[in-house]
N, CA, C and O of each residue as an XYZ file, in Angstrom:
396
protein
N     -29.189   -175.579    213.951
C     -28.225   -174.641    213.813
C     -28.219   -173.426    214.068
O     -27.340   -172.667    214.476
N     -29.546   -173.260    213.725
C     -30.079   -171.648    214.009
C     -29.730   -171.035    214.910
O     -29.400   -169.849    214.920
N     -29.781   -172.185    216.247
C     -29.642   -171.630    217.710
C     -28.213   -171.489    217.998
O     -27.920   -170.926    219.053
N     -27.162   -171.961    217.139
C     -25.664   -171.752    217.254
C     -25.509   -170.352    216.762
O     -24.700   -169.534    217.199
N     -26.273   -170.191    215.917
C     -25.755   -168.991    215.151
C     -26.357   -167.494    216.062
O     -25.888   -166.365    215.918
N     -27.764   -167.970    217.209
C     -28.302   -166.634    217.912
C     -27.303   -167.155    218.907
O     -26.941   -166.181    219.567
N     -26.816   -168.018    219.235
C     -25.934   -167.716    220.416
C     -24.897   -167.200    220.502
O     -24.397   -166.839    221.568
N     -24.307   -167.055    219.202
C     -22.999   -166.620    218.816
C     -23.478   -165.244    218.850
O     -22.783   -164.432    219.462
N     -24.401   -164.908    218.371
C     -24.650   -163.548    218.046
C     -24.604   -162.415    219.669
O     -24.147   -161.322    220.003
N     -25.467   -163.653    220.325
C     -25.703   -163.020    221.668
C     -24.583   -162.842    222.399
O     -24.696   -161.820    223.077
N     -23.414   -163.464    222.578
C     -21.930   -163.364    222.840
C     -21.198   -162.358    222.439
O     -20.426   -161.690    223.127
N     -21.473   -162.231    221.160
C     -20.487   -161.147    220.103
C     -21.357   -160.286    220.872
O     -20.589   -159.960    221.776
N     -22.406   -159.728    221.100
C     -23.006   -158.624    221.840
C     -22.874   -158.435    223.152
O     -22.893   -157.248    223.477
N     -22.728   -159.305    224.123
C     -22.053   -159.270    225.184
C     -20.703   -158.933    225.565
O     -20.391   -158.280    226.561
N     -19.897   -159.442    224.670
C     -18.622   -158.998    224.568
C     -18.471   -157.580    224.316
O     -17.854   -156.886    225.124
N     -18.987   -157.081    223.250
C     -18.731   -155.759    222.784
C     -19.197   -154.798    223.816
O     -18.626   -153.733    224.053
N     -20.396   -155.283    224.494
C     -20.920   -154.403    225.775
C     -19.593   -154.139    227.171
O     -19.168   -153.159    227.783
N     -19.296   -155.740    227.177
C     -18.419   -155.371    228.449
C     -16.816   -155.167    228.053
O     -16.051   -154.715    228.905
N     -16.436   -155.447    226.998
C     -15.177   -155.540    226.391
C     -14.320   -154.307    227.722
O     -13.748   -154.639    228.760
N     -14.494   -153.151    227.269
C     -13.959   -152.203    227.789
C     -14.119   -152.318    229.449
O     -13.050   -151.936    229.925
N     -15.035   -152.695    230.498
C     -15.078   -152.676    231.642
C     -14.374   -154.070    231.956
O     -14.246   -154.318    233.155
N     -14.065   -154.684    231.370
C     -13.166   -156.097    231.388
C     -11.723   -155.934    231.279
O     -10.878   -156.545    231.933
N     -11.487   -154.859    230.198
C     -10.111   -154.531    229.862
C      -9.332   -153.737    231.203
O      -8.145   -153.877    231.495
N     -10.223   -152.964    231.846
C     -10.162   -151.785    232.927
C      -9.840   -152.529    234.059
O      -8.783   -152.289    234.643
N     -10.971   -153.829    234.650
C     -10.680   -154.773    235.669
C      -9.485   -155.524    235.648
O      -8.912   -155.920    236.662
N      -9.041   -155.755    234.264
C      -7.858   -156.674    234.227
C      -6.560   -156.025    234.286
O      -5.399   -156.380    234.491
N      -7.233   -154.846    234.010
C      -5.494   -154.036    234.183
C      -5.093   -153.767    235.866
O      -4.028   -153.621    236.465
N      -6.231   -153.783    236.185
C      -6.120   -153.442    237.710
C      -5.682   -154.164    238.709
O      -4.997   -153.885    239.693
N      -6.426   -155.651    238.124
C      -5.837   -157.085    238.535
C      -4.331   -157.042    238.639
O      -3.752   -156.858    239.709
N      -3.649   -157.242    237.344
C      -2.487   -157.354    237.125
C      -1.416   -156.309    237.687
O      -0.222   -156.606    237.718
N      -1.924   -154.994    238.160
C      -1.326   -153.839    238.295
C      -0.696   -154.378    239.796
O      -1.573   -154.410    240.660
N       0.623   -154.795    240.254
C       1.219   -155.087    240.914
C       1.668   -154.002    242.067
O       2.303   -154.418    243.036
N       1.274   -152.363    241.937
C       1.774   -151.349    242.145
C       0.474   -151.318    243.095
O       0.727   -151.058    244.271
N      -0.628   -151.502    242.831
C      -2.091   -151.294    243.557
C      -2.069   -152.148    245.050
O      -1.610   -153.290    245.023
N      -2.486   -151.680    246.137
C      -2.895   -152.257    247.169
C      -3.773   -153.773    247.117
O      -4.701   -153.900    246.317
N      -3.494   -154.557    247.774
C      -3.779   -156.203    247.790
C      -5.789   -156.096    247.533
O      -6.451   -156.753    246.730
N      -6.290   -155.048    248.530
C      -7.782   -155.052    248.740
C      -8.494   -154.496    247.307
O      -9.483   -154.895    246.692
N      -7.869   -153.774    247.142
C      -8.209   -153.251    245.589
C      -8.210   -154.022    244.346
O      -8.987   -153.802    243.417
N      -7.357   -154.888    244.357
C      -7.090   -155.714    243.282
C      -8.000   -156.553    243.695
O      -8.761   -156.873    242.782
N      -8.305   -157.196    245.026
C      -9.199   -158.600    245.190
C     -10.748   -157.984    244.797
O     -11.533   -158.686    244.159
N     -11.123   -156.536    245.265
C     -12.149   -156.657    244.551
C     -12.738   -156.091    243.402
O     -13.964   -155.998    243.329
N     -11.797   -155.598    242.250
C     -11.547   -155.912    240.895
C     -11.690   -156.917    240.599
O     -12.603   -157.178    239.816
N     -10.756   -158.034    241.151
C     -10.998   -159.438    240.768
C     -12.822   -160.164    241.131
O     -13.418   -161.073    240.552
N     -13.217   -159.354    242.216
C     -14.455   -159.880    242.369
C     -15.581   -159.062    241.584
O     -16.756   -159.423    241.518
N     -15.198   -158.224    241.157
C     -16.213   -157.384    240.008
C     -16.274   -158.183    238.660
O     -17.312   -158.316    238.012
N     -15.050   -158.704    238.301
C     -14.526   -159.379    237.141
C     -15.248   -160.431    236.922
O     -15.674   -160.636    235.785
N     -15.521   -161.281    237.942
C     -16.182   -162.574    238.117
C     -17.774   -162.658    238.354
O     -18.307   -163.752    238.538
N     -18.458   -161.540    238.343
C     -19.697   -161.247    238.535
C     -20.349   -160.462    237.271
O     -21.524   -160.115    237.145
N     -19.113   -160.250    236.242
C     -19.807   -160.034    234.644
C     -20.067   -162.187    234.199
O     -19.765   -163.324    234.563
N     -20.923   -161.285    233.074
C     -21.385   -162.719    232.734
C     -20.274   -163.745    231.950
O     -19.216   -163.458    231.390
N     -20.831   -164.835    232.108
C     -19.275   -165.567    231.421
C     -19.263   -165.613    229.699
O     -18.356   -166.027    228.976
N     -20.560   -165.053    229.312
C     -20.741   -165.148    227.907
C     -19.811   -163.801    227.181
O     -19.442   -163.819    226.007
N     -19.562   -162.772    228.056
C     -18.800   -161.809    227.880
C     -17.554   -161.573    227.175
O     -17.077   -160.647    226.518
N     -17.043   -163.202    227.689
C     -15.392   -163.293    227.461
C     -15.015   -163.804    226.053
O     -15.593   -164.735    225.492
N     -14.161   -163.219    225.629
C     -13.376   -163.521    224.214
C     -13.624   -164.766    224.250
O     -14.630   -165.143    223.648
N     -12.938   -165.584    224.831
C     -12.634   -167.026    224.690
C     -13.726   -167.660    224.310
O     -13.628   -168.640    223.572
N     -15.019   -167.178    224.778
C     -16.077   -167.798    224.406
C     -16.666   -167.969    222.886
O     -17.305   -168.863    222.332
N     -15.990   -166.294    222.337
C     -16.786   -166.669    220.710
C     -15.874   -167.650    219.749
O     -14.745   -168.113    219.905
N     -16.870   -167.774    218.659
C     -16.301   -168.897    217.907
C     -16.665   -168.070    216.282
O     -17.592   -167.314    215.990
N     -15.476   -168.603    215.418
C     -15.675   -168.485    214.030
C     -16.668   -169.359    213.505
O     -16.486   -170.565    213.669
N     -17.988   -168.852    212.723
C     -18.597   -169.485    212.414
C     -19.325   -169.065    211.415
O     -19.692   -167.890    211.400
N     -19.781   -170.221    210.070
C     -20.110   -169.642    208.628
C     -21.355   -169.262    208.963
O     -22.084   -169.803    209.794
N     -21.645   -168.067    208.121
C     -22.750   -167.003    208.524
C     -24.049   -167.751    207.492
O     -25.223   -167.401    207.612
N     -23.629   -168.738    206.565
C     -24.846   -169.400    205.919
C     -25.392   -170.585    206.520
O     -26.612   -170.738    206.462
N     -24.447   -171.725    207.271
C     -24.866   -172.576    207.837
C     -24.309   -172.840    209.286
O     -24.716   -173.893    209.776
N     -23.614   -172.229    209.925
C     -23.504   -172.007    211.315
C     -22.645   -173.343    211.822
O     -22.810   -173.937    212.888
N     -21.435   -173.735    210.501
C     -20.704   -174.684    210.836
C     -19.306   -173.931    211.798
O     -18.602   -172.970    211.487
N     -19.272   -174.688    212.881
C     -17.669   -173.850    213.823
C     -16.409   -174.405    213.378
O     -15.364   -173.888    213.773
N     -16.393   -175.382    212.613
C     -14.928   -175.675    212.341
C     -14.751   -175.444    210.661
O     -15.637   -175.725    209.854
N     -13.385   -174.858    210.293
C     -12.845   -174.751    208.853
C     -13.527   -174.097    208.685
O     -14.345   -174.429    207.826
N     -13.737   -172.583    209.406
C     -13.870   -171.361    208.680
C     -13.164   -170.504    208.178
O     -12.393   -170.096    209.047
N     -12.970   -169.886    207.015
C     -12.188   -169.041    206.296
C     -12.680   -167.483    206.999
O     -13.819   -167.025    206.905
N     -11.538   -166.829    207.699
C     -11.661   -165.640    208.547
C     -12.066   -164.702    207.223
O     -12.969   -163.866    207.256
N     -11.392   -164.934    206.267
C     -11.907   -163.841    204.807
C     -13.168   -163.529    204.729
O     -13.852   -162.517    204.883
N     -13.342   -164.748    204.427
C     -15.196   -164.730    203.781
C     -15.863   -165.136    204.540
O     -17.041   -164.996    204.210
N     -15.642   -165.894    206.029
C     -16.553   -166.180    207.077
C     -17.596   -166.911    206.208
O     -18.664   -166.468    205.786
N     -17.086   -168.042    206.048
C     -17.917   -169.245    205.507
C     -16.812   -170.540    205.745
O     -15.602   -170.391    205.917
N     -17.456   -171.688    205.714
C     -17.239   -172.605    206.074
C     -16.221   -173.600    204.510
O     -16.304   -173.227    203.340
N     -15.553   -174.569    204.881
C     -14.729   -174.708    203.222
C     -15.805   -175.492    202.378
O     -15.579   -175.828    201.216
N     -16.939   -175.752    203.000
C     -17.824   -176.633    201.985
C     -18.680   -175.624    200.926
O     -19.020   -175.807    199.757
N     -18.873   -174.520    201.810
C     -19.659   -173.489    200.906
C     -18.985   -172.923    200.596
O     -19.491   -172.309    199.657
N     -17.325   -172.402    200.815
C     -16.996   -171.582    199.955
C     -16.316   -172.399    198.754
O     -15.560   -171.734    198.046
N     -16.451   -173.491    198.493
C     -15.894   -174.460    197.348
C     -16.946   -174.531    196.676
O     -16.716   -174.685    195.477
N     -18.811   -174.448    197.152
C     -19.706   -174.606    196.701
C     -19.696   -172.967    195.788
O     -19.540   -172.756    194.585
N     -19.877   -172.221    196.674
C     -20.504   -171.081    195.932
C     -18.861   -170.325    194.973
O     -19.157   -169.507    194.102
N     -17.912   -170.497    195.085
C     -16.431   -170.459    194.538
C     -16.936   -171.223    193.107
O     -16.725   -170.580    192.079
N     -17.498   -172.370    192.987
C     -17.356   -172.997    192.178
C     -18.326   -172.460    191.173
O     -18.231   -172.539    189.949
N     -19.373   -171.842    191.954
C     -20.494   -171.233    190.908
C     -20.396   -170.109    190.501
O     -21.225   -169.621    189.734
N     -19.121   -169.337    191.040
C     -19.237   -168.120    190.533
C     -19.564   -166.819    191.527
O     -19.496   -165.662    191.112
N     -19.885   -167.124    192.732
C     -20.594   -166.118    193.267
C     -19.641   -165.126    193.992
O     -19.977   -163.981    194.294
N     -18.224   -165.757    194.283
C     -17.027   -165.189    194.943
C     -16.436   -164.256    194.219
O     -15.602   -164.742    193.455
N     -16.561   -162.840    194.143
C     -15.390   -162.210    193.176
C     -14.259   -162.865    192.915
O     -14.367   -164.022    193.321
N     -13.480   -162.708    192.545
C     -11.712   -163.314    192.593
C     -11.532   -164.723    192.916
O     -10.421   -165.151    193.230
N     -12.511   -165.428    192.860
C     -12.436   -166.729    193.712
C     -12.623   -168.018    192.271
O     -13.663   -168.155    191.626
N     -11.530   -168.701    192.083
C     -11.989   -169.326    190.927
C     -11.375   -170.576    191.730
O     -10.671   -170.514    192.738
N     -11.884   -171.937    190.920
C     -11.534   -173.199    191.173
C     -10.177   -173.510    189.933
O     -10.236   -173.452    188.704
N      -8.835   -173.898    190.978
C      -7.684   -174.101    190.137
C      -8.007   -175.476    189.480
O      -8.645   -176.440    189.903
N      -7.338   -175.242    188.272
C      -7.163   -176.721    187.554
C      -5.681   -176.968    186.938
O      -5.554   -175.846    186.448
N      -4.755   -177.474    186.688
C      -3.509   -177.631    186.026
C      -3.331   -178.683    185.663
O      -2.289   -178.964    185.070
């Protein structure tokens, strides 16, 4: 699981590094008022950027276990760890319900 967490950290770093450049190139590509050759060059530059710098490559993962599914964004924990830590009282404001 550690390698998944490390890979996700690397992807988040690359996304933050290239986010501004990707937005600039994307706006050039979608601007129909610009000549076709400028838009084509912007497309080539965008394609030359690392694939891992794309936002769609990011995945919300549990910070403790690295689990990629059923992760609560507010806590950045998987459902399993949220239930475990919440039951033990380690998460402030979270209580196990009973009725």
